[in-house]
N, C-alpha and C positions, 0 to 999 in steps of 0.2 A: 266127641261124636255122640250123638243121641241114638240109642238103639230102641226100636219099637218092639219090645218083648211082649209076649202074650199076657203076662201078669201085670203089665203097666196099666195104671188107672188113667184113663184119658177122658177129659170132659171138654165139650164144645160149648162156648157161650152163644146162645141163640141170637142175641142182639149184636149188630155190627158195632165196632168200636172206632173211635177216632185214632187213626194210626200215627198221629203226632205224639201219642202217648209213648213214652219210653218204658224202660224196665220198671222203674219205681211207680209210674202211673198205672201199669198193668197189675202190679202187686197190690196197689191201693184199690184198684177196681175189684180184684178178687176178694179182698177183705170187706170193703164197704158194700158193694152191690151184689156180689155172688155169695156172700157169707161163707167163704172158703179160705183155707190157709194155703197160700202159694208155696209154703215151705214144707208141705207134707209129702212131696214126691209125686204128686199128681201132675200130669201133663195137661196144660190148658191150651185150647186152640181158639183163636179169635179171627174174625174176618173183617175186612174193611167194608164200607157202605156199598161200594160199587161191585164187590165180589171179585176183585182182580188180584187180591193178595190175602195171605194168611200170616198170622204171627203165632208162634208157639212159645210157651213159657213153661219152664220146668226147673226144679231145684234137684241137684244130683247128690246132695249131702256135703258138697264142698263149696259150691257156688251156684248162682242162678244163670240159666241159659235163656236167651231170647233169640229165636230164629225167625227170620222173615222169608216167606216164599212168595215171590211176585211172579205171576204167570206172564210169560212173554206174549202170549196171544189168548184172547178170549177171557171168559169169566168162569167162576165156579159153576159147575153144572148141577150140583147138589148141595143142599144145606137143609137141616131138619126144620120142620115147622114147629113153632113154639106151642107147647101143649100145657094148658092151664097156667098156673103161676110159676112153673119151673123156669129157672134161668139157665140151667145147664143140661146138656144132653150127653149121656154116656156113649162111648164109642170103643170098639175093640181095635187092637193094634193093626190088624190086617185091613180093617175098614179105613183107618187113617192113612195107611199106605196108598190105598186106592184113591182116596180124596186128594192126596198130595199130587197125584198125576191126573187130576181133573176127571176122575172116573165117577161112577155111581155106586157108592158103598152099599146102598140098600138093594141093589140088583146083582151085586157080586156074589159068587158062589164059593163057599169055603168048606173045608172038611169039618165035620162036627167035632166039638170039643170032647175028647175022650174022658177026661176028668178035670174038672175046674180046679184051679189053684186058689186056695184060700188067701185072702188079702194079707193077713198077719204072717202067714208062712212065707209068702213071696217077699214081703218087706224084710223079714229077718234073714232070708237067704241072700238077698242082695247086699245087706249090710255085712253079713259074714264073709261074702266073697270080696268085699272091698278092703278087708284087713290084709295088709301086706306083712310077710314074715320078717 
């Protein structure tokens, strides 16, 4: 199970991808076109050209997950516009939850962050919690 925790780094790829790409194809796309390491724990979100499905790619420390969300009706109602030369758009966990249910993350209202979690602290906390006695 993939949990959408507040300290999870989530990146959306602006450009639609060919959904015939499997796990290895998306990992290669992260390396070659997005200049990102798919094995760093970042959750990557991709959409198909028609906007009827999403693919999520994430490494959990043991293996790689690829999840496909195909919408039974309609299309995505929101996707960020590409700004300048950026190929990725950062997203918060609660915004991804809204997007997965075809909501509008930029119009959703959330409680303000009380204190932001540093990236290095969040990563070390998750690795410490994964150690079994």
